[in-house]
N, C-alpha and C positions, 0 to 999 in steps of 0.2 A: 813900503814894508807893511805887513799885516800881522796882527797878533791873534793867536788862538785864545778865544774867550770862554769857549765851552765845547765839550765833547759829550755826545749822548748816544746811547745804543738805540738802534732802530727797533721798533716794536715788532715788525713783521719778519725781520731778519736780524737775529741777535749777533751775527758775525760781521755786520756792517755798522759803521759809526758815522754820525752826522757831525760835521765840523763847522763851528761858528767862528767867524773872524770879525775883527774890528780894524777897518782901514782908516780910522780916524774920524769916522762919521757915526760911530755906534755899532753895536753888535748886530750881525746878521748871518743867516745861514749861508754857507759858501759852497760846500760839496760834501759828498759822503765817500768813505773809503772802506776797503776790506780790512779785516783784523790784521792780516799779515802786513799790509801796507802801513797801518797804524804803528805796528811794532818796528818795522824796517826803518821808518823815518823818526821813530821815537816822538810821535806827536803827543803833545800834552798842553794843558792850559798854561798860557803865558809864553809859549814858544813863538819867536818871531820868524816870519817866512817872507822871503823876497819873491819876485816874479819867477825867477828860475826854479826855486824850490817848489813853488806851486805847480809849475809845469811838469817837473819831475814826478811829483806826487801823483798828479792826475794821470800821467803816462803809465806809471807802474800800476795804478789802480785799474786802468783800462786793460792792462795785461792780465791782471788777476781776474777781472770779470770775464774776459775772453777765455782764460784758462778754465774757469769753472764751467763755462758753457761747453767747452770741448770735453771736459771730464764727464759731464752729464750725457753728452752725445755718445761718448765711447762706452758709457755704462750699459747701453742697450745691447750692443754687440761689437765685435771687432770692426775696425774701419781702417782704410788705407790713409796715408798722409794726404793724398789729393782730396779724398772725401772730407776730411777734417778742414782742410783749407777752404773748400767750396762751402761747407756749412757755415764757417765763421764769416766768410765774405757775404753770404746771404743774410747774415745777422748785422751787416754793415760795419764789421770790424775792419779797421784800416790795415793795410798790408804790412807796415812795420810791426804792428802789434801781433798780427797773425804769425809772422816769422818768429817773434820772441816766444809765443805760445808753443810753436812747433819745437823750438829748442828745448823748452822745459819738458814737453811730453816725451821727447827722445831721451832726455837726461834721466827721467824716471821710468823709462821703458814702457810707456803707455802706447807708444807707436812703434811698430816693427813690420815693415812691408814684406819682409821675407817670411815671417811667421804668418802674417795675414794671407799671403798668396798660397802658402801650403794648406792652411786651414780652409781657404775658399775652394781650392781644387778638390780636397777630400769631401767637403760637404756637397758640392755639386755632383761629384761622382757617386756618392752614396745615397743621395736623396732626390735626384732628378734623372731624367733620361737624356740630358744634354750631351752632345758629342764634344770632342776636345777643341774643335775650331770655335764653337760658340763660347766655351769657357775662356779660350785665349782672347777672344774679342772683348769679353766682359772684364777680364783682368786689365786689358789695355785701357778700357774706358775708366777704370778705377785708378789709373795712373801708375800701375806697377811697371817698374823698369824691365826692359826686354830680357836681361840676363836672369833676373829673379823670376820672371814669368816662365821662361823655359825650364828653369830648375824645378819650379813647382809643378809644372805639367807632367813631369816624370812620375808624379804620384798616380797618374792615370795610365796604367800600362796598356800596351796594345791588346793583350789577352782580355782585359776587362772591357775595353772598348768593343771588341768583337762580341763578347757575351751580351752586352747591353744592346748592341746593334741587331744581333740575331733575334733577341726578344721583341724588339720593335718591328723588325721585318715580318716576323710571324704574326704579330698583332695586326699589322696593316693588311696582310694577305687574308686573314680571317674576315676582315671587314669587306674585302673585295672578292668574296667567295662566289659571287654571281657574275664576275667579270672573267675575261680571258686571262690566261696566265701571263701573256705579254703585257696587257694593260695593268694587271695587278702588280707585276714586278716593276713597271715604270713608276707607278704611284708609290710603291714601297721605297724605291731608290730616291725619288724626289723628296719624300718625307724624311729620310735619313740625312739627305744633304741639308735640308732646312734645319735639322736638329744639330748639325755641325759635325757629322761623321765624315772623315776623309774617304776618298774613293777606294783606297786599298782596304780599309776596314769594311766598307759596304760590300766589296767583292767577296771577301772571306765570309761575311755574314750570309750572303746569298748562297754561297756554296755549302755552308754549314747546315742550311735548312734542308730537311729530308725531301729532296726532289720537288719541293714546293707544292705541286699538284700532280696527281696522276691523271690518266686518260679519262676515267669515269668522272672525276671532279670537273675536268675541263668540259666534258660533254654536258654535265648538269648546268654549268655556267652558260654554255651556249644555248641550251634549251630555255633558260630563264630569259636571256637577252633576245632569243628568237621569238618568244611569245610577245614580248614588248614590241618588237619590230612588226610582227604580224598584225597586232592591233592597230598599228600606225598605217600599214599599207594594205589592209584588208579590202579596201575599195578597189584595188587593182587586181588584175588577173592575168594568167598566162605568162608570157615572156616578160612583160613589164613588171609584174609582181615579183618574179624570180630575180630579176636584175636588181631591183631596189632592195630586196632582202639580202642578196649577196653583198652588195655594196655596203649596206648598213652593218652587217655582221663582220665583214672584213675590216672595216674601220675600227671595230671593237677589238680587233686583234686575233680573231679566230682563223684557223687555216681553211683553205678552200675545200679540202677533202672533208673536213668535219661539217662545214656549212652544207655541202652537197648531201651528206648523210642526214642532216637535220631536215633539209627541204624534202628529202625522200620520205622521211617520217611524217612530215606534214601532209604529203600527198595521200598517204595510206591511212590517215585518221578517219 
């Protein structure tokens, strides 16, 4: 048995208390507890504590410390249950204590994966250019249950996906204004796939774009690429030069008719 001989408030944290015990060999510092634990176990000078009581007190204090860590973690932004579990594990909190903390957070409604998933989808939809597949993957990584995930993803309607995909498609095409239509479209499609847009959304977005490029734009792109190819193959002449130019420009996605037109222009310069 041990007897509490003194209780003092910590200087740096006035919500924690230092407990001093006498095990029969004189007073010595034993441990510290949170104010809630002090009240829960009615700790006071002269109280006798056996080994089981000491173990219970320390266990509940571990829960209180972990709970405070979790509250601080949650104060920055909403988190999923899995994120809180991972954070506490990284802080070397033991699994039984983590489980107790999760129970308390649920009880006081500090954790709600359904609300978290809904808020996450809305935020990603309104502040990023991510497609629905990337958002689905991120929700899965955060430990959101499949049923909650699919319900939350309904917040990102097909029409809004098409709208954002069309904006991205147009942006990529503008960057590829010196490329053939075929190459520019391939790059735009790959970009949208990486962003997480489903194929059916990409198809509608492509069709929604106003014809993408007209003939004049395509010819301007061909001239740009043709000049680059000409500088590369200028040392050749005749048939060899023509073949190398055709092969290079065809690989860039231009039609043979347009390539022939460009080469005719080159001859007449």
